[in-house]
C-alpha positions as CSV (number, residue, x, y, z in Angstrom):
1,M,1.9,54.4,6.6
2,E,-0.5,53.4,9.4
3,Q,-4.1,52.9,8.2
4,L,-6.4,55.3,10.1
5,L,-9.6,54.6,8.2
6,K,-11.0,51.4,9.7
7,P,-14.6,50.3,8.9
8,A,-16.0,47.9,11.4
9,A,-14.6,44.3,11.1
10,V,-18.0,42.9,10.0
11,F,-17.7,44.7,6.6
12,S,-15.7,42.8,4.0
13,S,-15.9,41.7,0.4
14,H,-18.6,39.1,-0.4
15,M,-20.9,40.5,2.3
16,V,-24.7,40.6,2.1
17,L,-26.4,43.9,2.9
18,Q,-30.1,44.1,3.9
19,R,-32.5,45.0,1.2
20,E,-35.3,47.6,1.5
21,K,-34.0,49.0,4.7
22,P,-31.5,51.8,5.5
23,I,-28.0,50.3,5.3
24,A,-25.8,51.2,8.3
25,F,-22.0,51.6,8.1
26,W,-19.6,52.6,10.8
27,G,-16.0,52.6,11.9
28,E,-13.0,54.6,12.9
29,G,-11.0,57.4,11.2
30,K,-9.1,60.6,11.6
31,E,-11.0,63.9,12.1
32,G,-12.7,64.9,8.9
33,I,-15.2,63.5,6.4
34,V,-15.7,59.8,5.3
35,T,-17.5,59.0,2.1
36,I,-19.4,55.8,1.5
37,S,-20.5,54.7,-2.0
38,L,-22.6,51.8,-3.1
39,N,-24.2,51.2,-6.6
40,D,-23.8,54.9,-7.5
41,V,-25.3,56.1,-4.2
42,S,-23.1,58.0,-1.8
43,T,-23.3,59.5,1.7
44,E,-20.9,61.2,4.0
45,A,-20.1,60.9,7.7
46,V,-18.4,63.3,10.0
47,V,-15.7,61.7,12.3
48,K,-16.2,62.6,15.9
49,D,-13.8,61.4,18.6
50,G,-12.3,59.0,16.1
51,H,-15.6,57.3,15.2
52,W,-18.1,57.7,12.3
53,N,-21.5,56.4,11.5
54,A,-23.3,56.6,8.1
55,V,-26.6,55.3,6.6
56,L,-27.3,54.6,2.9
57,P,-30.9,54.6,1.7
58,P,-32.8,51.4,1.2
59,M,-32.1,49.5,-2.0
60,P,-33.7,46.5,-3.7
61,A,-32.1,43.0,-3.8
62,G,-29.3,42.8,-6.3
63,G,-25.5,42.8,-7.0
64,P,-22.7,42.1,-7.1
65,Y,-21.6,45.6,-6.3
66,E,-18.6,47.5,-5.0
67,V,-18.7,49.4,-1.7
68,I,-16.1,52.2,-1.6
69,I,-15.2,53.9,1.6
70,C,-12.7,56.8,1.5
71,Q,-11.2,59.6,3.5
72,E,-8.7,61.9,1.8
73,D,-5.9,59.7,0.6
74,E,-7.2,56.4,2.1
75,T,-9.6,54.2,0.1
76,I,-11.1,50.8,1.0
77,T,-13.0,48.8,-1.6
78,Y,-15.2,45.8,-0.9
79,T,-16.1,43.7,-4.0
80,D,-18.7,41.2,-4.8
81,V,-21.2,42.7,-2.4
82,L,-24.8,41.5,-2.6
83,I,-28.1,43.0,-1.4
84,G,-30.7,40.7,0.0
85,E,-31.8,39.3,3.3
86,V,-29.6,39.3,6.5
87,W,-30.3,37.6,9.8
88,L,-28.2,37.3,13.0
89,A,-28.1,33.9,14.8
90,G,-27.4,33.9,18.5
91,G,-27.4,31.4,21.3
92,Q,-25.3,28.6,22.6
93,S,-24.0,25.2,21.4
94,N,-27.0,24.0,19.5
95,M,-26.9,27.1,17.4
96,E,-23.1,27.0,17.3
97,L,-22.8,23.3,16.3
98,E,-21.0,23.2,12.9
99,L,-22.5,21.6,9.8
100,K,-19.7,19.1,9.6
101,D,-20.6,17.8,13.0
102,S,-24.3,17.4,12.3
103,E,-26.2,14.5,10.8
104,G,-25.4,14.4,7.0
105,G,-23.6,17.7,7.2
106,I,-20.4,16.7,5.4
107,E,-22.4,15.2,2.5
108,E,-24.6,18.4,2.4
109,A,-21.5,20.6,2.3
110,D,-19.9,18.6,-0.5
111,S,-23.0,18.5,-2.6
112,F,-24.4,22.0,-2.5
113,H,-22.9,25.3,-3.6
114,S,-24.4,28.8,-4.1
115,D,-22.7,32.2,-4.6
116,S,-25.9,33.8,-3.2
117,I,-25.6,32.4,0.3
118,R,-23.1,34.1,2.5
119,F,-21.9,33.7,6.2
120,Y,-20.1,35.8,8.7
121,Q,-18.8,34.3,12.0
122,V,-18.2,36.8,14.8
123,R,-14.9,35.8,16.2
124,H,-15.0,33.9,19.5
125,L,-13.3,36.6,21.7
126,S,-14.2,37.0,25.3
127,Y,-11.7,39.5,26.5
128,V,-10.4,42.8,25.0
129,D,-6.6,42.8,25.1
130,E,-3.7,43.6,22.7
131,N,-4.6,40.7,20.4
132,F,-8.4,41.4,20.3
133,Y,-8.5,43.6,17.2
134,K,-5.9,41.6,15.3
135,E,-8.0,38.4,15.8
136,E,-11.2,40.3,15.0
137,A,-9.7,41.6,11.7
138,K,-9.1,38.0,10.6
139,G,-12.9,37.4,10.1
140,S,-14.6,38.0,6.8
141,W,-17.8,37.0,4.9
142,E,-17.6,33.6,3.3
143,M,-19.4,32.2,0.2
144,C,-21.2,28.8,0.1
145,Q,-18.7,27.1,-2.1
146,D,-15.8,24.6,-1.9
147,G,-17.3,23.1,1.3
148,S,-16.7,26.3,3.3
149,Q,-20.1,25.8,4.9
150,K,-18.8,22.8,6.8
151,H,-17.7,25.2,9.6
152,W,-21.0,27.2,9.5
153,S,-23.7,27.0,12.1
154,A,-25.7,24.0,10.9
155,V,-29.1,25.4,12.1
156,G,-28.1,28.8,10.5
157,Y,-27.1,27.1,7.2
158,Y,-30.3,25.2,6.8
159,F,-32.3,28.4,7.6
160,I,-30.6,30.6,5.1
161,K,-30.6,27.9,2.4
162,K,-34.3,27.5,2.7
163,L,-34.9,31.2,2.6
164,W,-32.8,31.5,-0.5
165,Q,-34.7,28.7,-2.2
166,E,-38.1,30.3,-1.4
167,L,-37.3,34.1,-1.7
168,K,-35.0,33.9,-4.7
169,V,-32.7,36.7,-3.3
170,P,-29.3,36.6,-1.7
171,V,-29.3,35.6,2.0
172,G,-26.6,36.3,4.6
173,L,-26.2,35.1,8.2
174,I,-24.2,36.7,10.9
175,S,-23.4,34.0,13.5
176,C,-22.8,35.3,17.0
177,N,-23.0,32.5,19.5
178,W,-20.9,30.5,22.0
179,G,-21.5,27.1,23.5
180,G,-22.5,26.8,27.1
181,T,-23.4,30.4,27.6
182,S,-26.3,31.8,29.6
183,A,-28.5,34.4,28.0
184,S,-27.1,36.7,30.7
185,A,-23.8,36.7,28.8
186,W,-25.5,38.5,25.9
187,V,-27.1,41.5,27.6
188,R,-26.0,44.7,29.4
189,K,-25.3,44.8,33.1
190,E,-27.8,47.7,33.4
191,D,-30.5,45.4,32.1
192,L,-29.8,42.5,34.4
193,I,-29.7,44.5,37.6
194,K,-33.1,46.0,37.0
195,Q,-34.8,42.8,38.2
196,D,-33.9,40.9,41.4
197,S,-34.3,37.6,39.6
198,T,-31.7,38.4,37.0
199,A,-29.4,40.6,39.2
200,T,-28.2,37.3,40.7
201,Y,-26.1,36.6,37.5
202,V,-24.2,39.8,38.2
203,Q,-23.9,39.1,41.9
204,E,-22.5,35.7,41.3
205,L,-19.8,37.2,39.0
206,E,-19.0,39.8,41.6
207,Q,-18.7,37.2,44.4
208,A,-16.5,35.0,42.2
209,V,-13.9,37.8,41.6
210,A,-14.2,39.5,45.0
211,G,-10.8,39.9,46.7
212,K,-9.0,38.2,43.8
213,T,-6.2,40.0,41.9
214,K,-5.9,39.7,38.1
215,D,-2.7,37.7,38.6
216,E,-4.5,35.3,41.0
217,Y,-7.3,34.9,38.6
218,E,-5.0,34.2,35.6
219,K,-3.1,31.6,37.7
220,E,-6.3,29.9,38.6
221,L,-7.5,30.0,34.9
222,N,-4.2,28.6,33.6
223,E,-4.3,25.8,36.2
224,Y,-7.9,25.0,35.1
225,N,-7.0,24.9,31.4
226,E,-4.1,22.6,32.0
227,W,-6.3,20.3,34.1
228,Y,-9.1,20.4,31.5
229,A,-6.9,19.5,28.6
230,K,-5.6,16.3,30.4
231,W,-9.1,15.5,31.8
232,Q,-10.8,15.8,28.3
233,E,-8.2,13.5,26.8
234,K,-9.0,10.8,29.4
235,V,-12.7,11.3,28.7
236,N,-12.2,11.0,24.9
237,V,-10.3,7.7,25.4
238,L,-13.0,6.3,27.7
239,Y,-15.7,7.0,25.1
240,R,-13.7,5.6,22.3
241,E,-13.1,2.4,24.2
242,K,-16.7,2.1,25.5
243,P,-19.1,4.4,23.7
244,D,-22.0,3.4,26.0
245,I,-20.2,4.1,29.3
246,L,-22.2,5.9,31.9
247,W,-21.3,9.5,32.8
248,S,-21.0,8.6,36.4
249,E,-18.4,5.9,35.5
250,V,-16.5,8.4,33.3
251,Q,-16.1,10.8,36.3
252,K,-15.1,7.9,38.6
253,I,-12.2,7.1,36.3
254,A,-11.2,10.4,34.7
255,G,-12.1,12.6,37.7
256,K,-15.0,14.9,38.5
257,N,-16.0,17.3,35.8
258,R,-14.9,20.9,36.9
259,W,-16.5,22.7,33.9
260,P,-17.0,25.6,33.5
261,E,-13.8,27.5,33.9
262,P,-13.4,30.0,36.8
263,L,-15.5,33.1,36.5
264,G,-13.5,36.2,35.8
265,I,-12.7,39.0,33.3
266,K,-11.7,36.5,30.6
267,S,-14.5,34.0,31.0
268,P,-17.0,33.8,28.2
269,F,-19.5,32.6,30.7
270,R,-19.5,35.7,32.8
271,A,-22.6,37.9,32.9
272,C,-22.6,40.6,30.1
273,G,-19.2,39.6,28.8
274,L,-20.0,38.5,25.3
275,Y,-22.4,41.3,24.8
276,E,-19.4,43.6,25.0
277,T,-16.9,41.5,23.1
278,M,-19.0,39.9,20.4
279,L,-22.5,41.2,19.9
280,S,-21.6,44.9,20.2
281,R,-19.0,44.5,17.5
282,V,-21.7,43.8,14.8
283,R,-24.4,46.3,15.9
284,P,-26.2,47.9,14.2
285,Y,-25.5,46.0,11.0
286,S,-28.8,46.2,9.1
287,L,-30.8,43.1,9.5
288,R,-34.2,41.5,8.8
289,G,-34.3,39.9,12.2
290,F,-32.7,37.7,14.9
291,L,-32.6,33.9,15.3
292,Y,-32.0,32.4,18.8
293,Y,-31.4,28.9,20.1
294,Q,-30.6,28.9,23.8
295,G,-31.9,28.0,27.3
296,E,-30.1,24.9,28.2
297,S,-27.5,26.8,30.3
298,D,-30.2,28.7,32.3
299,D,-32.1,25.6,33.4
300,H,-30.8,26.1,36.9
301,K,-32.9,29.2,37.1
302,P,-36.0,28.3,35.0
303,E,-38.5,30.4,36.8
304,S,-36.8,33.7,35.8
305,Y,-36.0,32.7,32.2
306,D,-38.9,34.7,30.8
307,V,-37.5,37.9,32.5
308,L,-34.0,37.2,31.2
309,L,-35.2,36.5,27.6
310,E,-37.4,39.6,27.6
311,Q,-34.4,41.7,28.6
312,L,-32.3,40.2,25.8
313,I,-35.0,40.8,23.2
314,R,-35.5,44.4,24.2
315,R,-31.8,45.1,24.5
316,W,-31.0,43.7,21.0
317,R,-33.9,45.6,19.4
318,M,-32.8,48.8,21.1
319,D,-29.3,48.3,19.9
320,W,-30.5,47.9,16.4
321,N,-32.8,50.9,16.7
322,D,-36.0,48.9,15.9
323,L,-38.3,47.9,18.7
324,E,-40.2,45.5,16.4
325,L,-37.3,43.7,14.7
326,P,-38.4,40.1,14.3
327,F,-37.0,37.7,16.9
328,L,-37.5,34.0,16.1
329,F,-36.3,31.4,18.6
330,V,-36.2,27.7,19.1
331,Q,-38.1,26.1,22.0
332,L,-36.1,23.5,23.8
333,P,-36.8,19.9,22.7
334,M,-37.3,16.9,24.8
335,Y,-34.1,15.9,26.7
336,I,-32.9,13.9,29.7
337,G,-29.6,12.4,30.6
338,R,-29.5,8.6,31.1
339,E,-28.9,9.0,34.8
340,D,-30.8,12.2,35.4
341,V,-34.0,12.7,37.5
342,D,-36.7,14.5,35.6
343,H,-37.2,17.6,37.7
344,G,-39.1,19.4,35.0
345,N,-36.7,22.4,34.7
346,W,-36.6,22.2,30.9
347,A,-40.4,22.0,30.9
348,V,-40.4,25.3,32.8
349,I,-38.0,26.9,30.3
350,R,-40.3,25.8,27.5
351,K,-43.3,27.3,29.3
352,K,-41.4,30.6,29.8
353,Q,-40.4,30.6,26.1
354,Q,-44.0,30.2,25.1
355,Q,-45.1,33.0,27.3
356,I,-42.6,35.3,25.7
357,C,-43.8,34.3,22.3
358,Q,-47.4,35.2,23.3
359,M,-46.5,38.4,25.2
360,I,-44.0,40.2,22.9
361,R,-44.8,41.4,19.4
362,N,-43.0,40.1,16.4
363,T,-41.6,37.1,18.1
364,G,-42.0,33.5,16.9
365,M,-41.2,30.1,18.4
366,A,-40.1,27.1,16.4
367,V,-41.4,24.0,18.2
368,I,-38.9,21.1,18.0
369,L,-40.2,18.8,20.9
370,D,-39.7,15.8,18.6
371,C,-36.1,16.6,17.7
372,G,-34.6,15.9,21.1
373,T,-32.1,13.0,21.4
374,F,-32.1,10.9,24.6
375,D,-28.9,11.3,26.6
376,N,-27.5,13.8,24.1
377,I,-28.0,17.5,24.8
378,H,-26.9,18.2,21.2
379,P,-29.4,16.6,18.7
380,L,-27.4,16.1,15.5
381,N,-30.3,16.5,13.0
382,K,-30.1,20.2,12.5
383,R,-32.1,20.3,9.3
384,I,-35.4,20.3,11.2
385,P,-34.7,23.3,13.5
386,G,-33.2,25.2,10.6
387,W,-36.2,24.4,8.3
388,R,-38.7,25.2,11.0
389,L,-37.2,28.5,11.7
390,A,-37.3,29.3,8.0
391,D,-40.9,28.2,7.9
392,L,-41.6,30.5,10.8
393,A,-39.9,33.4,9.0
394,L,-41.8,32.7,5.8
395,Y,-45.0,32.5,7.7
396,Q,-44.6,35.5,10.1
397,V,-42.1,37.8,8.6
398,Y,-42.3,37.4,4.8
399,Q,-46.0,36.3,4.7
400,N,-45.3,34.6,1.3
401,G,-47.9,31.8,1.7
402,K,-45.3,29.1,1.9
403,G,-44.6,29.3,5.7
404,K,-46.0,26.8,8.1
405,S,-46.9,26.6,11.8
406,G,-47.5,23.8,14.2
407,P,-50.6,23.4,16.4
408,F,-51.0,25.6,19.6
409,Y,-53.4,25.5,22.4
410,R,-56.6,27.6,21.8
411,Y,-59.2,26.8,24.4
412,H,-60.7,23.8,26.3
413,V,-64.2,22.7,27.4
414,C,-64.9,20.5,30.4
415,T,-67.8,18.0,29.9
416,G,-68.4,15.7,32.8
417,Q,-65.7,12.9,32.8
418,K,-63.9,14.3,29.8
419,I,-62.1,17.5,28.8
420,E,-61.8,18.6,25.2
421,V,-58.9,20.8,24.1
422,F,-59.0,22.8,20.9
423,F,-56.0,24.0,18.8
424,D,-55.0,26.6,16.3
425,H,-52.8,26.0,13.2
426,T,-54.0,22.4,12.7
427,A,-53.7,22.7,8.9
428,D,-56.0,20.0,7.5
429,G,-56.2,18.3,10.9
430,I,-54.1,16.6,13.6
431,Y,-53.1,13.0,14.1
432,F,-51.7,10.8,16.9
433,R,-48.4,9.1,16.4
434,E,-46.8,6.6,18.8
435,D,-43.5,7.9,20.1
436,E,-41.3,4.8,19.5
437,A,-38.1,6.7,20.2
438,Y,-39.4,7.6,23.6
439,R,-40.4,4.0,24.4
440,N,-37.0,2.7,23.3
441,S,-35.2,5.4,25.2
442,R,-37.0,4.6,28.5
443,K,-35.4,1.2,28.3
444,R,-32.0,2.8,28.6
445,Y,-33.0,5.3,31.3
446,M,-31.1,4.6,34.5
447,P,-31.7,7.3,37.2
448,D,-31.4,6.6,40.9
449,P,-34.4,4.3,41.5
450,K,-35.6,5.9,44.7
451,K,-35.4,9.4,43.3
452,E,-37.1,8.4,40.1
453,E,-39.9,6.7,42.0
454,E,-40.4,9.9,44.1
455,E,-40.5,12.0,40.9
456,R,-43.0,9.7,39.2
457,K,-45.4,9.9,42.2
458,K,-45.3,13.7,41.8
459,N,-45.1,13.8,38.0
460,P,-46.3,10.7,36.3
461,I,-45.5,10.5,32.6
462,S,-48.2,9.4,30.2
463,L,-47.4,7.4,27.0
464,T,-49.8,9.7,25.2
465,G,-48.0,12.8,26.5
466,F,-51.3,14.1,27.9
467,E,-52.3,14.4,31.6
468,I,-55.4,15.6,33.3
469,A,-56.4,16.7,36.8
470,G,-59.4,17.5,38.9
471,D,-59.8,20.3,41.4
472,E,-57.2,18.7,43.6
473,N,-54.7,19.6,40.9
474,I,-53.0,16.1,40.9
475,F,-52.3,15.1,37.3
476,Y,-52.7,11.6,36.0
477,P,-51.9,10.0,32.6
478,A,-54.8,10.5,30.1
479,S,-56.2,8.5,27.3
480,V,-56.8,10.5,24.1
481,E,-59.4,10.6,21.3
482,V,-58.2,12.7,18.4
483,M,-60.6,14.8,16.5
484,K,-59.9,17.1,13.5
485,D,-58.7,20.1,15.5
486,S,-59.1,19.0,19.1
487,V,-58.4,16.1,21.4
488,I,-60.7,14.6,24.0
489,L,-59.0,13.5,27.2
490,F,-60.2,11.2,30.0
491,S,-58.9,8.9,32.8
492,E,-60.5,6.5,35.2
493,Q,-58.4,8.2,37.9
494,V,-60.0,11.6,37.3
495,E,-63.8,11.8,37.8
496,R,-64.3,15.4,36.7
497,P,-61.2,16.8,34.9
498,I,-60.8,20.6,34.9
499,H,-57.1,20.8,34.1
500,A,-55.0,19.4,31.2
501,R,-51.4,19.5,30.1
502,Y,-49.2,18.1,27.4
503,A,-45.4,17.5,27.2
504,C,-44.8,19.1,30.5
505,H,-41.7,17.1,31.6
506,N,-38.1,17.4,30.6
507,F,-38.6,14.1,28.7
508,S,-41.9,12.8,27.6
509,P,-43.6,11.4,24.5
510,V,-44.4,13.7,21.5
511,T,-47.5,12.3,19.9
512,I,-49.6,15.0,18.2
513,F,-48.8,16.5,14.8
514,N,-50.7,18.5,12.2
515,T,-50.8,17.6,8.5
516,Y,-47.6,19.6,8.0
517,D,-46.0,17.0,10.4
518,L,-45.3,19.8,12.8
519,P,-45.6,18.9,16.5
520,L,-48.1,20.3,19.0
521,A,-46.6,22.9,21.3
522,P,-46.7,22.0,25.0
523,F,-49.4,23.5,27.2
524,E,-50.8,23.5,30.7
525,V,-54.3,24.8,31.5
């Protein structure tokens, strides 16, 4: 007999449900009444047009319990269900990167186990077809045992592990991310077209598919996939034979990189696509909040990133029926490719991220400037981003006294030939640390000499990370004198400084930390 009662795929045995908040359940069924029971508490839902929604009252942390969902002669039972803290982790490849591929990840997975930490991976599905629901149904909640966490988001894993250690309650993570995606993939079309600066994402998709039949698109996609498989194999061989080979040389030998795939109805990189095929499949699963690590794939439109991120935050909160649901995100670290010219687009993204943090309630930004890896857009030490997100959650969301924050700009004072900048969240003080990794990386930096010289004339990089300017607004490298909660900046090239900035390039030194060893956030005033 065909099963007609179908709770949403995100529900399974071993799941973690959010404590102290109404617990949402939903799914499909035949016309009639669906009953949901958990820990001797029951509720009923009426099926309308084949769909039902139900909410159980808030419950404290605990378990394991059974969840029983039934309708007439059909009963579904989920076992080993815990109640604790639940977060959703979104973004692109740096959130997606698996624990086994991170620094020390395999050893971590082999050495740590806990039945109180659980993980759910939203299936990577970019197109609804006849196989969509079969593939989705293969997903289930996993426990942190027998090395299963090797395939979990590394950032997400370290985040929930630290929360579990501090809060002493079960913690679950819903991982909903896809490498290489723009934030525009994770919002509704109606949101994007409200603003001219973000409507371009929709327009680009429409232009890409205009006049193209489905068969033509699929032929183009199949051709690309065949090419990409052969091209990637050549690239892998080149890097195995010569790990330090330049990217320009790789493309000369293997052929020009044609990534990403053609835009169309199956592309995960199309505007609004993954919002429909992934995010919407887990809403409104009861959560404590969102984690987000993204921005790299929107660096071609940095000036509008704040608009795009604000749309995403608002949309996710609306979909979860809570306009103040915590949204914690990672600020992009320092990064530059070995042959890239530093155009400052990542610095603009960081600035926009910081503006969002300051403008929108219940958001928080984990500063990881010091975690960037030269010539590798995927820093492999994922402990630090995970821990800093957890510190941010403990500090802002749980307010349990164990959370930490790094320094942020507070105000500045101009005094003749010097400018003094004061900071919040300095803990017991700030200190200066030479950025040896930056110095060593600069020796390997090989951009086009003429372009690099032009960029340096416009945007000189200081070895202290600080730059100052007078009323002509031309910035020069600054010397720095460190006080307890401020720095005094000066330069022979600036007689009367009135502007200051720090870490305002794609790739520049990270030198100021507080006594928690957390880096100063970039600023420009």
